[in-house]
N, C-alpha and C positions, 0 to 999 in steps of 0.2 A: 468272834468279833472283838472280845476283850483282848485277846492276844495281839490282834492287828493294831489296836489302839496303843498297846504297850510298845510294840515294835516302832510305830511312828513316833511316839513320845520319846523313846530312847534315841532314835535317829535325830530328832529335833534337838534334844539336849546335846548330843555330840556335835552338832553344827553350831549351836549357840555357845557352848562352854568355852571354846577357844577365844571368842570375841570378848568374853567377860573376864576370863582368867588371865589373859596376857597383860603385861605391864602397859598401862596407859601412860601417856605423857600428860603434861599440864602446860597450859598457856595462860599467862596473866598479862593484861594490857594496862600499862600505867597511865596512858593518856586519858582513856575513857573509863578506867576503873572496873573492868569486868574480868571474869576468868572462865575457863572451860577446860574439860579434859580433852585429850587428843588421842584418837584410837591408835592401837599398836600398828606398826607398819606404815604410819603416815609420817612424812618428813616435811618439816617446815621450810619455806623458801626465804625466811627472814622477815623481820618487821617491815611493813610498807614504809615508803619514804615519808608519808604523812604521819606515821605512828598510830594509825587507827586500827590496824589488825595484821593478819598474816594469812597466807595461803598454805595449806598442807595438802600433799598428794601422796597417794599410796605408792609404794616403790615401783609397781608396774604401771603407774600412771592412769589406771582405769577409774580411780575414784578421787574426788576432790572435796576438800573441806575448806571453806572460806569463813573466816571469823573477822568481824569488824565492829567498830562502834562509830557513832556519828551524832550529829545534831539533827533534830527534826526540822525538815524544810517544808513539809506539806501542811503545817498547822499543828495538829495534835497527833498523838501516837497512832490512834485508829486510822486517821486519814493517811498518815505516812505509810502504814502497812497495807492499806487498801491500794494505794498507788503502786507499791512494790508488787502486789499480786497482779494488778492490771498490767504492769510492765512485763511480768513473766508470762502472762497469758498472751500478750501481744508478741512476745518472743517465741511463741509456739508451744509453750508448756500447757498441756491439758490438765488444769488443776482439778483435783477430784476430792480434796480434803481441806477443810479449814476449821480451826477452832480458835477461840480467843476469849480473853477477859480484858478488863481495862489495863492490865499490867503485862500481858503477853499475847503473842499471836503465833500460831503454827499453821503451816499449810504445806501441801505436797501435790505433786503431779508427775506426769510422764511426758517424754518426748523422745522419739527416735531410739527406743530401746533403753532409755535411761530413766532413772527416778530422781526427782528433786525433793528434798525435804528442807524446809526453812523454818527457823524459830527466831523470834525477836522478843526482847524484854525491854520494857520502859525503864529508863533510869532517871535520875534526878536532873534538874536544871535543863529540861528539854533535850535530853540525850536518850539514846537507845544502844543496845548491843544486840548483835545478830550472828547466827551462823547459817550457812547454806551448804548442804551436803548433796553431792551428785554421785550416783553410782549405777552400775548396770542393773537392769531388771532381774537378771539371773542371780543377783546377790540379795534379792528382796528378803528372803527368809533369814539368811545369815546376818543381814544388816538391821533387822528389827531391834535387837537388843543394843546395837551400836547407837541407833537413833535414840532409843530410850535413855541411854547413859548420857548422850550429848545434851538432851533436853534437861535431864536432872542436874547436870553440872554447869550449864550456862548460868552464871550468877553475877549479880551485882557485887562489886567490891566496895571500895570507898566512894563516897559522894563528896 
């Protein structure tokens, strides 16, 4: 039994190590003052016309990372993020995880063989910054450390 655990742990490390060891990129948004690491193999499509963020896609197009900032329009941060979750649920995402504090919200769900993971942080002056990662369910184990790193690196810059 111990040998089997060792084998599974070794296989897990082999799958996870490339995601953490490869060179990550970095994106910094000057309009809304936030920053985030960008996974290896993701290519940016250029800053949005409004300057609020950028879309990154894996080279094979199977995975998408959207990052953006904005002003709260639904009142406070909690209300804004609840409205986003409701919109995703109405769009067919079966949300199965949600965690929050007064300064951040994370949630995830599945739809049509894909996983959605979203994270937002409250910023100063009625602003927020957010990322949204969509990837195939088949990548779930491999993308757990990617999600962890994105969560750790989404940070508020200047206010």
